[in-house]
C-alpha positions as CSV (number, residue, x, y, z in Angstrom):
1,M,0.0,0.1,0.0
2,H,2.9,2.0,0.3
3,P,3.7,3.8,-3.1
4,E,7.3,4.9,-3.6
5,A,8.2,8.3,-4.2
6,G,7.4,9.5,-7.4
7,D,4.9,6.8,-8.2
8,E,2.7,8.2,-10.9
9,Q,-0.2,5.4,-10.4
10,E,-3.9,7.1,-10.4
11,G,-5.1,7.6,-7.2
12,A,-1.8,6.4,-5.3
13,W,-1.6,8.4,-2.0
14,P,1.7,10.3,-1.2
15,R,4.0,8.8,1.2
16,E,3.5,11.7,3.2
17,R,-0.4,10.9,3.6
18,L,0.3,7.1,4.2
19,E,2.9,7.8,7.1
20,A,0.2,10.3,8.9
21,L,-2.4,7.9,8.5
22,D,0.3,5.5,10.2
23,R,0.9,8.1,12.6
24,R,-3.1,8.3,13.6
25,F,-3.3,4.8,14.3
26,V,0.0,4.9,16.2
27,E,-1.3,7.4,18.4
28,R,-4.5,5.9,19.3
29,L,-2.5,2.8,20.5
30,E,-0.1,5.3,22.8
31,R,-3.0,6.9,24.2
32,A,-4.9,3.9,25.1
33,T,-1.8,2.1,26.4
34,K,1.7,1.4,27.9
35,V,3.0,0.0,24.3
36,R,6.5,0.8,23.9
37,S,6.4,-1.0,20.3
38,C,4.6,-3.4,18.4
39,L,4.3,-4.5,15.0
40,I,0.6,-5.1,13.7
41,D,-0.1,-7.0,10.2
42,G,-3.5,-5.2,8.9
43,E,-4.9,-3.6,6.2
44,A,-6.4,0.1,5.9
45,V,-10.2,-0.1,5.2
46,A,-13.1,2.6,4.4
47,C,-16.7,1.0,4.4
48,D,-19.6,1.9,2.7
49,E,-23.1,2.6,4.5
50,N,-23.5,-0.9,4.5
51,G,-19.9,-2.0,6.4
52,L,-18.6,-3.2,3.5
53,A,-14.8,-2.6,2.7
54,V,-14.3,0.0,-0.6
55,F,-11.1,0.2,-2.0
56,A,-12.4,3.0,-3.9
57,L,-13.0,5.0,-0.8
58,L,-9.6,4.6,-0.1
59,R,-7.5,4.8,-3.5
60,Y,-9.8,8.4,-4.3
61,R,-9.3,9.8,-0.8
62,E,-13.1,9.5,0.0
63,R,-13.8,10.0,3.9
64,P,-10.1,9.9,5.3
65,A,-11.6,10.3,8.7
66,E,-13.1,7.2,8.5
67,I,-10.5,5.0,7.2
68,F,-9.7,2.2,9.9
69,L,-7.4,-0.4,10.5
70,Y,-8.4,-3.9,10.5
71,A,-6.0,-5.6,12.4
72,F,-5.1,-9.0,11.9
73,D,-2.1,-10.3,13.3
74,L,0.6,-9.0,16.5
75,L,4.2,-10.2,15.6
76,E,6.0,-7.9,17.5
77,L,5.0,-6.4,21.2
78,D,7.8,-4.2,23.2
79,G,10.8,-5.8,21.2
80,Q,9.6,-9.1,21.7
81,D,9.2,-11.2,18.5
82,L,5.8,-13.3,18.7
83,R,5.9,-14.6,15.1
84,H,6.8,-17.9,16.4
85,E,4.2,-18.2,18.9
86,P,0.7,-20.0,17.8
87,L,-1.7,-17.6,16.1
88,E,-4.2,-18.1,19.3
89,T,-1.7,-16.8,21.4
90,R,-0.7,-13.8,19.0
91,K,-4.6,-13.1,18.5
92,A,-5.4,-13.2,21.9
93,T,-2.8,-10.9,22.8
94,L,-3.7,-8.4,19.9
95,A,-7.3,-8.4,21.0
96,S,-6.0,-7.6,24.5
97,L,-4.2,-4.5,23.0
98,L,-6.7,-3.0,20.8
99,R,-9.6,-3.9,23.7
100,S,-9.0,-0.2,25.0
101,C,-8.0,1.7,21.9
102,G,-11.5,3.0,21.0
103,P,-12.9,3.6,17.5
104,G,-10.0,3.6,14.5
105,L,-8.4,0.0,15.4
106,R,-10.3,-3.2,14.6
107,L,-9.8,-6.7,15.6
108,V,-10.3,-9.3,12.6
109,E,-11.3,-12.0,15.0
110,H,-11.4,-15.7,14.4
111,L,-14.6,-17.6,12.8
112,A,-14.9,-21.4,14.2
113,H,-17.1,-22.4,11.1
114,G,-15.8,-24.4,8.4
115,G,-14.2,-22.0,5.7
116,D,-16.4,-23.3,2.8
117,V,-19.4,-21.7,4.8
118,V,-17.3,-18.8,5.4
119,Y,-16.5,-18.3,2.1
120,R,-20.1,-18.7,0.8
121,H,-21.5,-15.9,3.0
122,A,-18.5,-13.8,2.3
123,C,-19.3,-14.3,-1.6
124,R,-23.3,-13.5,-0.6
125,F,-22.0,-10.1,0.9
126,G,-19.9,-8.8,-1.8
127,C,-16.7,-9.4,-0.1
128,E,-13.4,-9.4,-1.8
129,G,-12.9,-13.2,-0.5
130,I,-11.4,-14.4,2.9
131,V,-8.1,-15.5,4.5
132,S,-7.8,-18.7,6.4
133,K,-4.6,-19.3,9.0
134,R,-4.3,-22.9,10.4
135,L,-4.8,-22.4,14.2
136,G,-1.5,-23.0,16.2
137,S,0.7,-21.8,13.3
138,P,3.5,-19.4,13.8
139,Y,3.5,-16.0,11.4
140,V,5.4,-16.4,8.1
141,S,5.1,-13.8,5.5
142,G,3.6,-14.7,2.3
143,R,1.5,-17.7,1.3
144,T,2.2,-20.9,3.0
145,R,-0.1,-24.2,3.9
146,Q,-0.4,-22.7,7.2
147,W,-1.9,-19.3,5.4
148,L,-4.6,-19.6,2.5
149,K,-6.8,-16.7,0.4
150,F,-9.8,-17.1,-1.3
151,K,-11.2,-14.7,-3.4
152,N,-14.5,-13.8,-4.4
153,P,-14.4,-13.5,-8.6
154,A,-17.6,-11.9,-8.5
155,A,-16.3,-9.1,-6.5
156,A,-15.3,-5.8,-7.6
157,A,-12.1,-5.5,-6.0
158,V,-11.0,-8.9,-7.6
159,K,-12.3,-8.0,-11.0
160,R,-10.2,-4.8,-10.9
161,E,-7.2,-6.3,-9.6
162,A,-7.2,-8.6,-12.7
163,E,-8.1,-5.9,-14.9
164,E,-4.9,-3.5,-13.5
165,D,-2.6,-6.4,-13.2
166,W,-1.5,-5.6,-9.8
167,G,1.3,-8.0,-9.6
168,R,3.1,-5.7,-12.1
169,G,1.9,-2.6,-10.7
170,V,0.8,-1.7,-14.1
171,N,-2.9,-0.1,-14.8
172,L,-3.9,-1.8,-18.2
173,T,-7.4,-0.2,-18.0
174,A,-5.0,3.5,-18.4
175,A,-2.9,1.8,-20.5
176,R,-5.7,0.9,-22.9
177,A,-7.1,4.0,-22.9
178,R,-3.6,5.9,-24.0
179,Q,-3.3,3.1,-26.7
180,N,-6.8,3.9,-27.9
181,N,-6.6,7.5,-27.7
182,A,-3.4,7.2,-29.8
């Protein structure tokens, strides 16, 4: 989510705006806790009136005051590396940390239902998809057998991601428009 300086991608936030957003979350943690340092795996989100995350609200800088952080995992706390701790321990510690933070920081809670049931419901609601992490697993960056992501092909975000080819950072829609106008 942090574009490089000079990134010309349409709608990309300048680095100083992203750093200000980061500071806002850090300030909430500092006011509510006695934590000296922490590293949270999360995602900045803005929701529509139905509570559904809408990337365009972030991308086009709409309603910046309503942006919040969905916190997925806790990797470090006060200098202690938690990545080797079981998922349940990290999530419980994160829940405890966020409990007193108030609005702006939200815990993504574990759902004990089968992944197929959660995925069907997520698709029905129009969500981008689900992420499944194996209980008892340590934190590992990237996709592993312990960390799986299932995308909803009908979700607007997934369609846009495919169209814009995010893996290479190229906006195919804009490139096609330039090509057609040439």
